[in-house]
C-alpha positions as CSV (number, residue, x, y, z in Angstrom):
1,M,-18.7,7.7,13.1
2,R,-18.6,9.0,16.6
3,V,-16.2,6.7,18.4
4,L,-15.9,6.7,22.2
5,V,-12.4,5.6,23.3
6,V,-12.0,4.3,26.8
7,E,-8.2,4.2,27.4
8,D,-6.3,5.1,30.6
9,E,-2.9,5.5,29.0
10,P,-2.7,9.1,27.8
11,D,-0.2,8.4,25.0
12,L,-2.2,5.5,23.6
13,G,-5.4,7.6,23.9
14,D,-3.8,10.3,21.8
15,V,-2.8,7.7,19.2
16,F,-6.4,6.5,19.0
17,R,-7.6,10.0,18.6
18,D,-5.2,11.0,15.9
19,F,-5.8,7.8,14.0
20,L,-9.6,8.1,14.1
21,L,-9.4,11.7,12.9
22,E,-7.2,10.6,10.1
23,L,-9.9,8.0,9.1
24,G,-12.6,10.7,9.2
25,H,-14.2,9.6,12.4
26,Q,-15.1,11.8,15.5
27,P,-13.2,10.5,18.5
28,L,-14.1,11.2,22.1
29,V,-11.4,10.0,24.5
30,V,-12.0,9.3,28.2
31,R,-9.7,7.7,30.8
32,S,-12.0,5.5,32.8
33,A,-15.2,3.4,32.5
34,E,-16.8,5.7,35.0
35,A,-16.2,8.7,32.7
36,A,-17.5,6.6,29.7
37,L,-20.7,6.0,31.6
38,G,-21.1,9.7,32.1
39,K,-20.7,10.4,28.4
40,L,-23.2,7.7,27.5
41,H,-25.9,9.7,29.3
42,T,-25.2,12.8,27.1
43,E,-23.6,11.3,23.9
44,R,-24.7,8.6,21.6
45,P,-21.5,7.0,20.1
46,D,-21.6,4.8,17.1
47,A,-18.8,2.6,18.4
48,I,-16.7,2.1,21.5
49,I,-13.0,1.1,21.8
50,L,-12.7,-0.3,25.3
51,D,-9.5,-1.1,27.2
52,V,-10.2,-4.2,29.3
53,H,-7.9,-3.2,32.2
54,L,-8.9,0.2,33.6
55,P,-8.5,1.9,37.0
56,G,-11.7,1.4,39.1
57,M,-14.4,-0.3,37.0
58,S,-12.8,-2.8,34.6
59,G,-13.8,-3.2,30.9
60,L,-15.4,-6.5,31.7
61,D,-17.6,-4.8,34.4
62,F,-18.5,-2.1,31.9
63,L,-19.6,-4.7,29.3
64,Q,-22.0,-6.2,31.8
65,L,-23.8,-3.0,32.6
66,R,-27.5,-2.9,31.6
67,L,-27.1,0.6,30.0
68,V,-24.2,-0.6,27.9
69,R,-25.9,-3.8,26.8
70,E,-29.2,-2.0,25.9
71,L,-27.4,0.6,23.9
72,G,-26.4,-2.0,21.4
73,V,-23.3,-0.1,20.2
74,P,-20.5,-2.2,18.6
75,I,-17.6,-2.4,21.1
76,V,-14.0,-3.3,20.3
77,A,-12.2,-4.6,23.4
78,V,-8.5,-4.1,23.6
79,S,-5.8,-5.2,26.0
80,G,-2.1,-6.0,26.2
81,V,-2.3,-8.3,29.2
82,A,-5.7,-10.1,28.9
83,T,-5.7,-13.9,29.0
84,E,-7.3,-16.0,26.3
85,S,-10.2,-16.7,28.7
86,Q,-10.7,-13.0,29.3
87,A,-10.7,-12.4,25.5
88,R,-13.4,-15.0,25.1
89,E,-15.4,-13.5,28.0
90,C,-15.3,-10.1,26.3
91,L,-16.9,-11.7,23.1
92,H,-19.4,-13.6,25.2
93,L,-20.4,-10.4,26.9
94,G,-21.2,-8.8,23.6
95,A,-17.9,-7.2,22.3
96,T,-17.8,-7.2,18.5
97,D,-14.1,-8.1,18.5
98,F,-11.0,-8.3,20.7
99,V,-7.7,-6.9,19.6
100,G,-4.5,-7.3,21.6
101,K,-1.9,-4.6,22.2
102,P,0.2,-3.3,20.6
103,I,-2.7,-2.7,18.2
104,P,-1.9,-2.9,14.5
105,L,-3.6,0.2,13.2
106,D,-4.5,-1.5,9.9
107,R,-6.4,-4.2,11.9
108,L,-8.2,-1.5,13.8
109,S,-9.1,0.2,10.5
110,E,-10.5,-3.0,9.2
111,V,-12.6,-3.6,12.3
112,L,-14.0,0.0,12.0
113,T,-14.8,-0.5,8.3
114,F,-17.0,-3.4,9.2
115,I,-18.6,-1.6,12.1
116,E,-19.6,1.5,10.3
117,P,-22.5,0.1,8.3
118,H,-24.1,-0.9,11.6
119,A,-23.9,2.7,12.7
120,L,-25.4,3.9,9.5
121,S,-28.3,1.4,9.7
122,R,-29.1,2.6,13.3
123,V,-29.2,6.2,12.1
124,A,-31.7,5.2,9.5
125,E,-33.8,3.4,12.1
126,R,-33.9,6.5,14.2
127,G,-35.6,8.3,11.3
128,A,-32.6,10.4,10.2
129,P,-32.9,11.5,6.6
130,A,-31.0,9.3,4.2
131,D,-29.4,10.2,0.9
132,R,-31.2,7.6,-1.2
133,R,-31.5,7.9,-4.9
134,H,-34.5,6.1,-6.4
135,S,-33.2,4.3,-9.5
136,S,-34.1,1.6,-11.8
137,R,-32.3,-1.8,-11.8
138,A,-30.8,-4.0,-14.4
139,H,-31.3,-7.7,-14.5
140,L,-27.7,-8.9,-14.9
141,S,-25.9,-12.1,-14.2
142,L,-22.3,-11.6,-13.0
143,P,-19.9,-13.6,-10.8
144,I,-19.7,-12.1,-7.3
145,R,-17.5,-12.7,-4.3
146,V,-18.7,-11.9,-0.8
147,F,-16.3,-11.5,2.1
148,E,-17.3,-11.6,5.8
149,Y,-15.3,-9.9,8.5
150,G,-12.6,-12.4,9.4
151,G,-12.0,-13.4,5.7
152,T,-14.6,-16.0,5.1
153,E,-15.4,-15.9,1.4
154,Y,-18.6,-16.9,-0.5
155,H,-19.3,-17.0,-4.2
156,G,-22.5,-16.4,-6.2
157,T,-24.1,-14.7,-9.1
158,T,-25.9,-11.4,-9.3
159,V,-29.6,-11.3,-10.1
160,E,-30.1,-7.6,-10.5
161,L,-28.0,-4.5,-10.1
162,G,-28.9,-1.0,-9.0
163,L,-27.2,2.2,-7.8
164,E,-28.1,1.6,-4.2
165,G,-27.5,-2.2,-4.0
166,L,-27.9,-5.5,-5.7
167,K,-29.4,-9.0,-5.4
168,A,-27.4,-12.1,-5.7
169,R,-27.7,-15.9,-5.3
170,L,-25.0,-17.2,-3.0
171,N,-23.6,-20.6,-2.0
172,A,-24.4,-19.7,1.6
173,S,-27.1,-18.1,3.8
174,L,-26.3,-14.8,5.5
175,P,-28.5,-13.3,8.2
176,P,-30.0,-9.8,7.8
177,R,-27.8,-6.9,9.0
178,S,-24.6,-8.8,8.3
179,V,-21.8,-6.5,7.0
180,V,-19.8,-7.8,4.1
181,K,-17.6,-6.7,1.3
182,L,-18.9,-7.3,-2.2
183,S,-16.5,-7.8,-5.2
184,F,-17.8,-7.9,-8.8
185,T,-16.7,-6.7,-12.2
186,P,-19.3,-4.9,-14.4
187,P,-19.1,-5.8,-18.2
188,D,-17.8,-2.3,-19.2
189,A,-14.0,-3.2,-19.4
190,G,-13.5,-1.3,-16.1
191,P,-11.8,-2.5,-12.9
192,T,-13.5,-4.7,-10.2
193,I,-15.8,-2.9,-7.8
194,D,-15.2,-3.6,-4.1
195,V,-17.9,-2.1,-1.9
196,M,-18.9,-2.5,1.8
197,S,-22.5,-3.6,2.0
198,L,-25.2,-4.5,4.4
199,V,-27.5,-7.6,4.0
200,I,-31.0,-6.4,3.9
201,R,-32.9,-9.7,3.6
202,A,-32.7,-13.2,2.2
203,D,-35.4,-13.8,-0.4
204,P,-36.1,-17.1,-2.3
205,D,-34.4,-15.7,-5.3
206,G,-31.3,-14.4,-3.5
207,H,-29.8,-12.1,-0.9
208,A,-30.6,-8.3,-1.1
209,F,-27.7,-6.0,-0.3
210,T,-27.5,-2.3,0.1
211,F,-24.2,-0.5,-0.7
212,V,-22.6,1.5,2.1
213,H,-19.8,3.5,0.5
214,L,-20.0,3.3,-3.3
215,T,-17.7,5.8,-4.8
216,D,-18.9,8.5,-7.1
217,A,-16.9,7.0,-10.0
218,D,-18.5,3.5,-9.5
219,T,-21.9,5.1,-9.1
220,K,-21.5,6.7,-12.5
221,R,-20.3,3.4,-14.0
222,L,-23.3,1.5,-12.7
223,G,-25.6,4.3,-13.8
224,A,-24.3,4.2,-17.3
225,L,-24.5,0.4,-17.4
226,I,-28.1,0.4,-16.1
227,E,-29.1,3.0,-18.7
228,R,-27.6,1.0,-21.5
229,R,-29.5,-2.1,-20.4
230,A,-32.7,-0.2,-20.1
231,S,-32.4,1.2,-23.7
232,R,-32.1,-2.3,-25.2
C-alpha cells in the first residue's frame, strides 16, 4: 500500500517510514497537514497515518476537509496528548481508528492488515487488472471462525470453497466490504488456514468472501482438495 504519514516529529516520522518499508508498504512522510494536502493533489495514497496535533492546520481540521472526506481513504489518527473526546471526534469525522502514542508497532501492523483489503478493492473498482484465477469450487461443509477488526468472533459453516474465496453460513450478518480474518481447517490433515478476506455480499444461503492474501502453499492445498472432490 501507499501510505501517507502526516507527522511533525522527524524521529517518529522516520520510525513510521522504516516500519512501513519493513512491512512491504510504500511510505510518504510529510511534516504538516498543509503538505499532506499538496500531496493529495498529485498522489493517491491507499491509507493515511495522521497526527492529530500538528503545527498550523490540526489533524481534526484535516479530517473535515471536503477533499479528504471525498477521497474515502482509510485514516488512522494518532496522538500522545489527545483527550478521550478528541479521540471520539476523530472517529466521528471518519477516521478508521485512533491509536495513542507511544504507538505499539504490532497494533499499527494489525490496523494496516485490516485496511489493506479496502485499498485492494478500490484498485479493482478503478479498473486495474486483477490477478484472478478462474477456478471451480467444491461444495464442502467445514466449521469456520470469522474475526472482525477489534476481536469480535463469529462462527459458521462453509457452503462451498474455491481458490479465490468461499461461501459460509454464519451466526451473524456482516455488511459488504467488511474486512475479516477467516480461520478454517481443510480435511487434508494439514494446519488451519488463516486468511484475510473481504465480504462481497450476503446471499440467502450464506456470506460470500474473497481471499486477500492466500499463500501459495494454501492455494496449492485448496487446489488439490477441490480437484479431489471434483473427481469423485
